[in-house]
Backbone as CSV, one residue per row, in Angstrom:
resi,resn,N_x,N_y,N_z,CA_x,CA_y,CA_z,C_x,C_y,C_z
1,MET,112.009,93.594,53.499,110.953,93.619,54.496,110.134,94.904,54.325
2,ASP,108.820,94.772,54.319,107.946,95.932,54.191,107.940,96.750,55.473
3,LYS,107.807,98.048,55.303,107.731,98.949,56.452,106.358,98.811,57.113
4,ILE,106.353,98.784,58.414,105.097,98.702,59.161,104.394,100.042,59.064
5,GLN,103.127,100.006,58.685,102.325,101.223,58.615,101.410,101.267,59.825
6,PHE,101.257,102.460,60.380,100.380,102.603,61.534,99.749,103.987,61.534
7,GLU,98.600,104.053,62.187,97.928,105.326,62.385,97.341,105.333,63.795
8,ILE,97.768,106.302,64.591,97.169,106.479,65.917,95.855,107.216,65.701
9,THR,94.750,106.500,65.909,93.440,107.094,65.646,92.852,107.783,66.874
10,ARG,93.355,107.407,68.045,92.913,108.074,69.289,93.981,107.893,70.351
11,HIS,94.299,108.974,71.025,95.270,108.950,72.124,94.489,109.038,73.434
12,PHE,94.653,108.034,74.289,93.944,108.028,75.571,94.752,108.676,76.677
13,GLY,96.088,108.446,76.678,96.892,109.064,77.718,98.272,108.465,77.850
14,VAL,99.064,109.139,78.690,100.439,108.736,78.963,100.474,108.040,80.320
15,ILE,101.108,106.876,80.377,101.227,106.121,81.618,102.502,106.497,82.358
16,SER,103.584,106.692,81.597,104.849,107.114,82.201,105.719,107.778,81.143
17,SER,106.707,108.551,81.609,107.632,109.259,80.721,109.061,109.020,81.167
18,GLU,109.962,108.961,80.196,111.390,108.799,80.462,112.095,110.131,80.201
19,LYS,113.282,110.294,80.780,114.071,111.506,80.555,114.377,111.710,79.075
20,SER,114.473,110.621,78.328,114.772,110.681,76.894,113.618,111.257,76.076
21,GLY,112.448,111.384,76.688,111.270,111.869,75.977,110.320,110.769,75.554
22,TRP,110.797,109.519,75.601,109.919,108.409,75.265,108.823,108.297,76.315
23,GLN,107.624,107.895,75.870,106.488,107.778,76.777,105.761,106.456,76.550
24,LYS,105.331,105.859,77.653,104.465,104.676,77.573,103.043,105.213,77.465
25,GLU,102.365,104.861,76.364,101.058,105.442,76.070,100.009,104.364,75.794
26,LEU,98.759,104.731,76.067,97.623,103.919,75.654,96.946,104.654,74.507
27,ASN,96.905,103.998,73.351,96.325,104.583,72.149,95.432,103.569,71.449
28,LEU,94.640,104.053,70.526,93.922,103.213,69.591,94.702,103.315,68.287
29,VAL,95.229,102.184,67.799,96.139,102.202,66.652,95.669,101.225,65.580
30,SER,95.699,101.702,64.347,95.460,100.850,63.189,96.823,100.442,62.644
31,TRP,97.086,99.142,62.599,98.354,98.610,62.093,98.130,98.039,60.704
32,ASN,98.913,98.516,59.741,98.870,98.019,58.356,97.456,98.024,57.774
33,GLY,96.705,99.077,58.068,95.369,99.254,57.501,94.279,98.418,58.127
34,ARG,94.610,97.701,59.174,93.596,96.869,59.848,92.751,97.718,60.795
35,ALA,91.709,97.092,61.328,90.839,97.770,62.289,91.668,98.176,63.515
36,PRO,91.429,99.371,64.048,92.196,99.830,65.214,91.980,98.940,66.432
37,LYS,93.055,98.795,67.220,93.011,98.054,68.480,93.642,98.908,69.561
38,LEU,93.277,98.624,70.804,93.941,99.282,71.921,95.396,98.859,71.924
39,ASP,96.273,99.797,72.171,97.699,99.548,72.036,98.445,100.207,73.191
40,LEU,99.265,99.426,73.878,100.071,99.920,74.999,101.533,99.682,74.655
41,ARG,102.314,100.784,74.507,103.731,100.645,74.176,104.455,101.971,74.402
42,ASP,105.789,101.904,74.313,106.632,103.099,74.399,106.719,103.739,73.020
43,TRP,106.636,105.073,73.006,106.737,105.839,71.765,107.802,106.914,71.907
44,ALA,108.529,107.147,70.811,109.460,108.266,70.741,108.647,109.560,70.714
45,PRO,109.268,110.682,71.074,108.525,111.949,71.113,107.808,112.305,69.808
46,ASP,108.382,111.946,68.662,107.757,112.282,67.377,106.817,111.184,66.855
47,HIS,106.644,110.123,67.615,105.795,108.978,67.255,106.227,108.294,65.959
48,GLN,107.496,108.453,65.564,108.001,107.763,64.382,108.685,106.452,64.738
49,LYS,109.058,106.297,66.013,109.665,105.057,66.492,108.869,104.573,67.691
50,MET,108.809,103.240,67.816,108.081,102.680,68.936,108.821,101.469,69.477
51,GLY,108.562,101.174,70.748,109.126,99.993,71.377,108.145,98.839,71.262
52,LYS,108.542,97.726,71.848,107.646,96.572,71.883,106.439,96.907,72.732
53,GLY,105.323,96.340,72.383,104.109,96.611,73.127,103.115,95.490,72.977
54,VAL,101.902,95.793,73.352,100.824,94.814,73.264,99.594,95.493,72.670
55,THR,98.911,94.780,71.772,97.649,95.263,71.218,96.538,94.357,71.713
56,LEU,95.401,94.957,71.995,94.280,94.217,72.559,92.985,94.574,71.844
57,THR,92.156,93.567,71.618,90.801,93.827,71.148,90.009,94.408,72.322
58,GLU,88.829,94.882,72.041,87.991,95.439,73.105,87.675,94.382,74.171
59,SER,87.386,93.160,73.758,87.064,92.110,74.736,88.304,91.701,75.537
60,GLU,89.472,91.688,74.914,90.707,91.381,75.647,91.005,92.485,76.665
61,ALA,90.774,93.732,76.272,91.010,94.850,77.188,90.050,94.788,78.377
62,ALA,88.799,94.412,78.133,87.826,94.293,79.222,88.247,93.189,80.194
63,ALA,88.718,92.066,79.667,89.190,90.968,80.525,90.410,91.420,81.334
64,LEU,91.325,92.148,80.704,92.499,92.661,81.401,92.092,93.632,82.503
65,ALA,91.122,94.492,82.230,90.657,95.447,83.238,90.127,94.723,84.475
66,GLU,89.377,93.663,84.268,88.862,92.882,85.401,90.000,92.248,86.191
67,LEU,90.989,91.712,85.489,92.127,91.102,86.172,92.955,92.138,86.930
68,LEU,93.106,93.331,86.366,93.846,94.394,87.050,93.139,94.824,88.331
69,VAL,91.815,94.920,88.288,91.052,95.261,89.487,91.293,94.231,90.570
70,LEU,91.246,92.945,90.211,91.490,91.877,91.179,92.930,91.928,91.728
71,ALA,93.877,92.118,90.834,95.293,92.151,91.254,95.561,93.324,92.182
72,LEU,95.027,94.485,91.863,95.255,95.670,92.692,94.531,95.560,94.027
73,ALA,93.357,94.938,94.046,92.624,94.745,95.303,93.385,93.813,96.230
74,LYS,94.013,92.776,95.688,94.775,91.834,96.502,96.002,92.502,97.093
75,ASN,96.590,93.440,96.369,97.782,94.142,96.859,97.445,95.137,97.973
76,GLU,96.197,95.600,98.017,95.781,96.553,99.054,95.518,95.856,100.370
77,GLY,95.100,94.620,100.332,94.689,93.929,101.542,95.578,92.861,101.939
């Protein structure tokens, strides 16, 4: 099995942190030389290991943002 290649091209921020040092982060990541996509997943402190996550195109992220606004508004009221 080939090793997965990745490059974090932009770090947007940390969503949460664990005592172990792992962090749930939002980044722009290029996987196996492809065009970078928004990526939400857990990363080890050295960014050499990662957990399962989700990658989104710009249009998928925009749709998710709209749904999150609706979901959070419903929880407030």
